[in-house]
Every structure is written in structure tokens, then in C-alpha cells.
C-alpha positions, 0 to 999 in steps of 0.5 A: 559089376560089384556095388559099394555101400557108398553107391547109394550116395551117388546122385542118380541120372536119367537121360542126362538129367540129375534126379536130385532136382526132382528130389528137391522139388517134390517135398513141397508138393506133399504139404497141404496148403491153407484154406479160407475155411473157418475150420481146417482139416486135421493135416492143416491143423497139425501143420499149423501147430508144429509151425507155431511151436517151432517158431515160439521155441526158436525165435523167443530169445531173438529180438524183433529184428530176428523175427523177420527170419521166421518164414525163412528158417521155418521153411528150411526146417520143414524142408530139411525134415522132409528130405531127411525122412523121405531119404529113409524110404527104399529106392530113394535118394537123400540130397542132404547126404551131399556135402555140396548141397549142405554147404550151399544151404549153410554158407549163404545163411551164415554169411547173411548173419555176419553181414547183418552184424557188420552192418548194424553193430560192427563194434560188437561183431568184431568184439567177438573176435577178442574176449575181454581181459585177454593178455596183450601177448595172446591178442594176435593168437586169439584173433586168429583162432576166433577168426578161424572158428568163425569161418568154419561155422558153415563147414561145421553145419554142413559136415554135421548134417552130412556125417550123421545122415551118411552114418545112419544110412550106412548102418541101415544098409549093413544091418539089412545086408546081414539080415538078408544073408542070415535068413538062409543060414540062421533064421533065429539070428536073422530075427534078432538082426531084423529087430535091431534093424527096425529099432535102428530105423526108428532111431534114424527117423528121430536123428533125421528130425533132430539134425534138421532142428539142430541145423536151424537152431545153430543158424538162429544162434548165429543170428542172435549174436549179430542182431 
């Protein structure tokens, strides 16, 4: 059977059970749990430092009401980073390459920010649909455009995360295949492609972290508009 480059994005099954559930639950077991000791070990100290820096950077522009989202968005950030980075390991599956999963994360959180804005400040929330000083003839058109741009926000979040990770995985597989083929033909050229593969892998690790950060950052900006 001939395999396609896109077969790596198919969710594997074992005895009729989708293994994506295992991929979603396993990352939470990799993080150390806080202890009651006065002095923490190095992993817990590093984890606490990362969480503190992230929460300060994301939630500093928000009001006190937005700080209630700190636990949710920080957990989402760590969860996405773990899934993205673990998906770069050999013989693993990356759930965040599935558009359906990314939509299931983006749509509820985006909808929650919109509902909060409509409940707390409906006038200001609806005011975003019509910029101030708009000519009378352009009012209906701009309202439609702004409404569409508001509705496609969760789709843009999900597609951005899916497209970046999918493109990175495809590039790694293409260059790895080229390296394997060139090894028996021209070892010198195979060495160059291997170096390129190593550098691309480092780049994809950075992209995996950046895309998780961008996903949460945009959600925090949507929240800032509605509180």
C-alpha cells in the first residue's frame, strides 16, 4: 500500500478506540505537581517562573475582571505547547493538526468573550461593528463586513494553528525523505540536507511554542475588547 505524506495527520485507532484521546490526556501527567515544602525542586521552580512571566505579560493590560481568566488561558497555553512539541517526536500524533480540534478550542472561548461583552457592555460591544464617523451610505456595508470579521475570528484562530503545524510537519517529512534517499547516492549532499533538517526541527520547536502563545494572546485581546 502506497502511503501519502498526509497519512501522518490521520488519527490512529487501536481496537476501534481513537488514540487522540490518549494524546490529549497524556501531557497533563508530564508536569510536576506543587508540593508543600518550603523549597521547591528545579522543575517546579522553572514551571512557576514560566507561568508567572506568562501571566504578567498576557494579563497586565486587562482589568481585574479579565484576571479571572488567568487559570484557564494559562492552562490552555501549557496544554497547546505540550501537544505541539510532543508532536515533533517520531511515531507520535499531533492533535493540534486537526482543524476540528482547534475549532473546538477556539469557538467556545471566543463565544464566551462575546457573551461577556454583550452582557456587561452591550452598547460598546455593538459599537465595534460600526466605526465612528462612518458615512451614512456605508453604514449597512460596514456593519455586514464587521459582523463577518467578528464571526470568522475563531475560524482564523483554528486555521492559523492548523496550517502552521501542518506545513512544518510536511517540510520535516519531505526533507527527512530526501536525506534518506540521498544517503546512498551522494553522502555529501545528504549531510547538507541533514543539517537543514536539524535546523528546521529547531525552527519547528520555536514555531510550536509561538503558535500556542499567539493562540492565547489573540483570545486575551478578544477578551480585552469585551470587558
